[in-house]
C-alpha positions in Angstrom: 44.9 42.7 82.2 46.3 46.5 82.5 47.8 48.4 79.6 51.7 49.4 79.7 53.7 51.8 77.8 56.6 50.4 76.2 59.5 52.6 75.0 61.4 51.5 72.3 64.8 52.4 70.3 64.6 55.0 67.9 62.5 54.5 64.7 62.2 50.3 66.2 58.4 50.8 66.8 57.5 48.2 64.3 60.4 45.8 64.8 59.6 46.3 68.7 55.7 45.4 68.0 56.6 42.4 65.7 58.5 40.8 68.3 56.3 41.3 71.4 53.7 40.0 69.4 55.6 36.9 68.2 56.1 36.3 71.9 52.0 36.3 72.4 51.5 39.9 74.3 48.5 42.1 73.1 50.1 45.4 71.3 48.5 48.4 70.3 50.9 50.7 68.1 49.1 54.0 67.1 49.8 55.6 63.7 48.5 58.3 61.7 48.6 59.0 57.9 50.5 62.2 56.8 50.6 64.1 53.3 54.3 64.8 52.1 55.3 66.6 49.2 58.4 65.6 47.9 59.8 66.2 44.6 56.6 67.9 43.6 55.0 64.7 44.3 52.1 64.3 47.1 52.5 61.5 49.0 50.9 59.7 51.9 52.6 57.9 54.5 52.0 56.4 57.7 53.9 57.3 60.9 53.9 56.7 64.5 51.3 58.8 66.6 53.5 59.0 69.5 57.2 58.0 68.3 59.3 55.7 70.3 56.3 54.4 72.3 53.6 51.9 72.1 51.3 50.2 74.4 51.0 46.6 75.6 48.8 44.6 77.4 49.7 42.5 80.6 48.6 40.1 83.0 50.9 41.1 86.2 53.6 43.2 85.1 56.4 41.7 87.3 56.0 38.3 85.7 56.5 39.6 82.0 59.0 42.3 82.7 62.0 40.4 82.0 60.8 39.0 78.3 59.7 42.5 77.2 63.0 44.2 78.3 65.1 41.6 76.3 62.8 41.8 73.1 64.6 43.5 70.2 63.6 47.2 69.4 62.5 47.6 73.2 64.4 50.0 75.5 62.0 49.4 78.6 58.6 49.8 80.0 57.9 53.6 81.0 58.3 54.2 84.7 58.3 57.6 86.3 61.2 58.8 88.8 62.3 55.9 90.9 59.1 53.9 91.1 59.9 50.2 90.4 56.6 49.2 88.7 55.7 50.6 85.4 52.7 53.0 85.1 50.0 51.6 84.1 47.4 52.9 81.4 43.4 53.7 81.8 41.2 51.3 79.6 39.4 54.2 78.4 42.3 56.2 77.3 43.3 53.1 74.9 40.1 52.5 73.7 39.7 56.4 72.8 43.3 56.2 71.1 41.8 53.0 69.1 38.7 55.1 68.2 40.7 58.5 67.3 42.8 55.8 65.1 40.0 54.3 63.5 38.1 57.5 62.7 41.5 59.3 61.2 42.9 56.2 59.5 42.6 58.1 56.2 43.2 61.3 54.6 39.9 62.6 52.7 41.4 63.6 49.5 39.0 62.5 47.6 37.6 65.0 45.1 34.4 64.7 43.2 34.0 66.5 39.6 31.5 69.4 40.0 31.6 69.6 43.8 32.7 72.6 45.8 36.3 73.0 46.9 38.2 75.7 48.3 41.6 76.7 47.4 43.5 76.7 50.9 47.1 77.9 50.0 48.6 80.4 47.3 47.3 83.5 45.6 43.7 82.2 45.3 43.4 81.1 49.0 40.1 81.1 50.5 38.4 81.1 47.0 35.6 78.5 46.7 35.6 77.2 43.2 34.3 73.7 41.4 36.5 70.7 40.9 37.0 69.4 37.5 39.7 67.0 37.4 43.6 66.2 38.2 46.2 66.7 35.8 49.6 65.9 36.1 51.8 68.7 34.9 55.1 68.3 32.6 57.4 68.5 35.9 54.8 65.5 37.3 53.4 67.8 39.7 49.5 66.8 40.5 47.6 69.6 39.6 43.7 70.2 39.9 41.6 72.0 37.2 38.9 74.2 38.9 36.2 76.5 38.1 36.4 79.7 40.0 34.5 83.0 39.6 36.7 85.7 39.0 35.5 89.1 37.8 32.1 88.1 37.3 32.7 85.3 35.3 33.9 81.8 35.6 37.5 80.9 35.2 39.4 77.8 34.7 42.5 77.5 37.2 45.4 74.8 37.6 46.3 74.8 41.2 48.5 72.2 42.7 46.2 69.3 44.2 47.9 70.1 47.6 46.4 73.3 47.6 42.3 72.5 47.5 40.2 70.6 50.3 36.8 70.0 50.3 34.4 72.5 51.2 
């Protein structure tokens, strides 16, 4: 069994994956979670690690080529130059990718009360502080209430949630 790269139609990776799995193929579709701010709201989206590509495990590529090529969402198996045979991917690379995706399958946005944070954006960038709680502003934006030391005194600041990280 070898791994090969499947080239998909634009934004049809999930469709291709589901259709290939329905045919009994083992498919690996690496994704990652990213943060996006839209309308002052922080949201977490799942996106392909390699847009338009996924991996498939096959016994003999020549015997499985035609059903794969005619699968909805699939363009072809990846080949280089004028090679007739698709390029196989080392098992270790697939294993490393699976481990990477597993380790990075979540974004650590959990903040614990009275634990150190760092402000990573805005006028107070670089300051260390203590996380107190999350508030939602009147505009709907999520903000963090933090304590920082300014001018020798502890000051309470409200900063956008996306502007802090665990220290």
